[in-house]
N, C-alpha and C positions, 0 to 999 in steps of 0.2 A: 445069144444075141446080149451085146453091153447095153446097159441102162441109156446111155445116150441113143445108140439105135432104136432101142425100144420108143424113147421120145421122138424122134426122127418118124419112125413108123407112124406114131399117133397122129402127128400132124399131118404127113401124107393122107391118112386114110379119113382125116376132119376136112380138108383142104378140098373147095368147089371151085370151079371157073367162074368169074364175077368180072362184070365189065364196070368201067366208071358210068356215075350218071353226068350227062352234059350239065354243064352251067352256063349263064347268060354273061359271063366275064368275055372281055374281048381281051387278046394277046397285046401285050408292048415289049416288043422285043428290038433290040438294038447289041451292036457289040460292044462287051465290057473285055477293055483290053487289060493286059498286065495281070491276068488271073494266074495263079500258082497254085491254088488249093479250092477243092468245092465240099463244102460241108454240108449233109443234106440229113432232114428229119425222115422217120421211118414211117410211122402209122399215117396214113393219109397222105402221104408223098410217095416213098418208093412201092409202099405197099396199099393195095384198097384195103380200106379197113369198114365191116358192115356198120359199126358204130361210129367210125370217124375219128375213133381215139381208143386209148387201152381203157378197160375200167369202165366203160359207159355202157347204155343201151336199155333195149327194152325190159321191164322188170318181171313180165310174164317169163321170158325168156329164160333170165337170173333164175327164177324160182325153177324150174324144169330142170337148168344145168345143175344146180345145186344138188337135187335129188340125184340124177345120174351120175354126178361124179363122186357123191358119199358111194352111193351104191354099187359101182363099178370099184371103187377101193375097198370092198367088203366089210363097210360100215353099217349099221344101220339106223337110219334116223327116226326117231320115235315123235316128231313134231311137223308140222307143216314145213313146207320147204321154204316158205316165206320167213317164217322164224328164223331160218338159218342165214336165210341171204342177208335179212337184218341184222343179224349176230355179225356177220361178216363186215357188213359196212360200219358197223359200231364199232368193231376192233381198228378199223382202217381211220375213221375218227379221233379214236383214242390215242392212236399212234401220231395222228399229225396234231392233235393238239399238246399231248406233250415233246414233238419239235419243235413245235411256234415257239412255245416257254422255254426252250431252249436255244433261242435266238433262230431258227432256221426261218426264212420267209417262205419258202415255197417247198414244204417238206415231202418226201418220198418215203413207201413202204418197203420192206423186203417181204414181196405177196407169201414167202414159203412161210417165213413167220409170223405171220397173219394168220394163215389156214392154220397153222399150229395152234395159235391162240385161240382162234375161234372153234375148233373142233375140241379143246381142251373144255373151253366153257360150257359147250353144249353136251358136253359128257357129264362135267359137275352138275347141272342143272337136271341129269337124268332124260336128255334128250336126243343122246346118242349114245349107243353100243359098239364097240370093237376095240383093236387092240391099235392104237394111234403111235405108241413108241414105237413100233417096228413095220408100218408103212411106210409108201412111196407118198409123202405129202407132197413134194415137186410134183408128181404126176398127173396128183387129182387137180392142181391149181392151174396145170397146162390144159388137163380135158375142160377144166369150167373155163378157162379162156378163150379156148377155141370154139366152145360151144355159144359164148355170148359175144364174141368179137371176133367171126372167122375173116382170114385174111386173103388177099391173091395179090400178085405183083400187079401193080400200076405198066401198062402197055409200055415197051420200052426201057424198063426198068435196068434189065440185066445187060442191054447193048449198050445203053447211056453209059452205067458205070465204067464196061468194058473200054469203049472207045476216051472216055475223059483217062484213064489209066494210061490205055497207050500213048497217049498225047504227053505224057509224063505230068499230069494233073495230080498233085497230093488229094488222097479222097479221106474223109471222116464221116461219122455219122453222130450227131446230137440228137438224144431223143428220149421222150419220156415212155419208158420201159420197163421190160422185168427180166429176172435171169433166162428166160425160153425165148426171147427176142432174138437172140444171135442164132439160136437153130432153125428159125422160120427161112435164114437164106439159103443153105445148101438145098431143102427143099423146094422152096418157091422159085429161088434166082437162080438154080442149079449150080451152086458153089458156093465154098466158103468164103469167110469176109475176105480174109489174105489173099485169097484165089482173085476175087473181084477188086481187090487193090486198096483195100481197106485194112492196113494193120491194126495190132491190138491197142497201139498207142493213140490210136487216131478213133477209137470207138469211146464214146461218153456217154453212159448209159444212167439214167436218174436211178435206180435202184441201186446202183453200185454208189453213187455219190449221195443218196440219202436227200438228194436236192432234185425238184423239177421244174421245167420249164413252165414260166419266164422267169425263176431265178437266173441272175446271171451266173451261177456258177460256175455250170459247164462251158459257158461260155468263154470264162475266164480260164479256166485249165485248158480249153484248146487252143486259145492264144497262146500261152507259155509253151505248149508244145509245138505249136507252129513255129514261134520264134526262136526256140530252139535249132529250127530246120532253117533260121534265115526269111521266114517269110512274116511279112508284116499284116497288121488286120486289114487293109485297104487294098491287098492281093489275094483275099479271099474271099469266095461268094458263100452264103449259105442261103440253101432251099428248102423254103417249109411253106405249108398250107394255111398256115394260122398268123394271123396278123400280130395277136399280144402272144403267142407263146414263143414265135418263130421269129417274125420280123422285127418286130419292138426291140427283143433282147441283142438279136445280132447287130442290127444297126448299130445299137448301143455301145459294142463292144468295136466301131470301127469297121464291120465286115461289110461287104455290099449286099445287097438281099435281092432274092427271086422269091414271088409268091407265086404257089403251084396252086392255079386255079382250074383243074382237071378234073374234077369231080364233087359233084354238090353234096354226097355225104361228108366230106371231110372239110371243105373248103369252109375257113373261118374268118369273114372280114369282119366281124364285132361292130358293126355299123352303131354309131351311138354312144359308144363305149369312150371316155375320154382320153384314156389310157394309150388308145391309137389315133386321136385325134389330128396329129400332127405327123404321122408315120406315113411314108410313103416308099413302097420297093422300087430299087432300080428295072427290075423287069418283072411283067408277069405271064407265066406261061401257061398254057392249056396242055402242053405234052411234054413227058421230061425228055424227049428228043429236041426239043427248041433249045436246049441249052446247048448241044452239041454247035449250032450256029452262034451261040452266044458269047462262048466263054473263047477267050485269045489270051493266050500266053505271050510275055513280052518280043519273043523273036515273030510271033505273029501277027504282032500290031502294026 
């Protein structure tokens, strides 16, 4: 079994069927003409996320997951697991601080490097024993994430992507994510990203860019790629569950916007936040399949 196959097995074994939690939102749908590309968020939009986003969740869950991930990696933790979680979070905060000092507005980490630094720090303090140099730190980070933020496909996600691709719509992802996020698709949505119509150049990941939404950075990257394909921003629809992280930067990039409000866990209206005070999505959908009745290409107008 290859390392990748092993990761897919870990995802498969950790995944459990989950249903979205209804919201009190009302759908607002209408035809959106001349759409040639649809870009989507992942966590909370295409995937049900237990914590609503990557890297958040309950403290006790994180502590238990930390100990299990370390033990499963043949390491010996000689401190309370809460200490390990705090070290992990402190490492992330330190990385963010250095990136902000370098001028990055909304920094993102490489979680494998974060774990490597965390484990070395615990080892140097006598709180961890084991061979860090020869262990699979990526696999540890995957186990921890799946335990703290289990995910499952949003109803109709695969079908929606397949139908849009069949219509000739260019598909892409702009997501706060980590190295393992692309591996979720073959396990949970039944196909590799390119088979679902999302080529490599249309995948914009925060961990790869070193910047997270609501930074405009990944949206600018997407705009450049699409313009190279002859698609201007006004012909692009972005779909996300967060008014601040998704709708505001997408609209500022000239994209049309769809707020996905189909799961109470992940919906982020951000009421009272002045940064979203004037933001208004073009449509509000409660099911991903609603996109199919809204998206219209030029020849369908």
